[in-house]
Structure formats: C-alpha cells, structure tokens
N, C-alpha and C positions, 0 to 999 in steps of 0.2 A: 647435404651432399648429394649431388645426382649419381645415378648408377652409372658406371663404366661399361662400356660395349668391350666385350673381348672377341678376338676374331673368330675364335671356334663357335660363337652363336650366330655367325653369318652362314647359315646352312641351307638356304632356299634360293636356287638359281631363278632369276627373272631377267626379262629382257625390258630395255628402256627403248622407247621409240619417240621419234621427232616428228612432229607435224610439218610438211613441207607444201608449198603450194607450186603446182606443175599446170603446164597447159596441155590440153588435150588436143587430139588431131583435128577437132572442130574449132580450135581456138578459145574455147572457154576454159577458165581455170578451176582446178579441183584440188582438194587436200589428199595428201598421200602420207601415209605413216611409213617412215623409213626407220630401221634398224640403227639405234645410235650406239648401244652397248649391251652386252650381256654380263651380268655380275652376280655375285652372291649378296644374299641379304638376310636380314633377322625381320620377319614378319610380325606384327602383334595386332590381333583383331579389337576394334573399337566400335563395333557395330551397336546400333541403336534404333530408335523409331521415332517418327515425328507424325505429328497430328495436324492436319490442314483441313479446314471445313468439314469436320468430322469424319474424315477419312483418315486412316493410320498408314503410313507409308514406312516400310523397312529399309534402314540405311545401312549399306555395307560399307563401312570405313575401316581402312587398315593403315598402320604405319609400317613403312618398310625403312630399316636402318642400312645404309650402304657406306662404303669407304668413300671418301671425299673426291669430287670430281668438279672442277672450276666451271665447266660448261654446265653441268646440272645445277650446280648451285647458282647461276646467273639466268638460265634460260628454263629451268626444270618445270616451272609452272605451265609452260605451253608443250610439255612432253606427257607420255603416258607409260604405265607400268603393265606389261603382260605378264601374268602369272598363270599357273596350271589351271585356276578355277575362274579365270576371267580377266577382262581388262579394266584397269583403274586409272582415272584423270588424276593427275597430281594437283591438288589444290594448294599446298604450302610446302616450304622447305624450311627446316630448322637445322642450324650448325651445331654439332656436338664437338666440342674440344675446337683447337685452333687448327682447322685443314685436316682433321682426323676422320669425322664421319658426317653424314647427313641423314637426318630423318625425313622422309618423304610422307606426308600425309595425303592419302589417296582415297577417292571415293569411287566405287564401282560404277562402270560405265553400263548404262541401259541400252 
C-alpha cells in the first residue's frame, strides 16, 4: 500500500514556470520563462552521483508533490520548478490517486 499524502505535508512554496517562444525586436525567436503557477509542495531529496569516463558528477534530484493540475499533468515535462535553492527541470510526472496529487521528478538546472 502506498503512503498517502496529507495536505499538511505540503509546506514548501514553489513557483512553476512554463517555457514559451517569443520573437525579439530583431525577428529571431527566443525561449522565455513565464510564471504558470505558485503553489505549495512537499519536497523529497533523491540526490545521487553518476560516473562517466572516470569523472564523478553529483546529481541534484528532487521529487515535488503538488495538488493535481490538468495542465501540469499534460505539459509538465516542458516546465520547470523554481525553489528557494535553485531551478529544477521536470523530468517526469507521476499521478497519485485519481486527480488528487502529482509527483514531479525534477533535476537541478546547471
């Protein structure tokens, strides 16, 4: 049986940003981050390390559990989470319950 999420555990305020393409004054396109939603979340660190060609890279991975939002459920992998300690790209989304919560698996942006 999975652990249930209680609303009292959503104690960290985060902002979710959407990436949108806009045209600059010179006519070229650029990607801009636009605030989509501010919400409360439960954050769980899942950090680790990875070795590649003899070098060790530290991975800052975090799971954010938020209340269900249909747009985030569908387009969340194109969004990012801004927390007090940095920006995180959303790598995958897991549904918890039927339209109750979403678990966003995020990797820290370098």
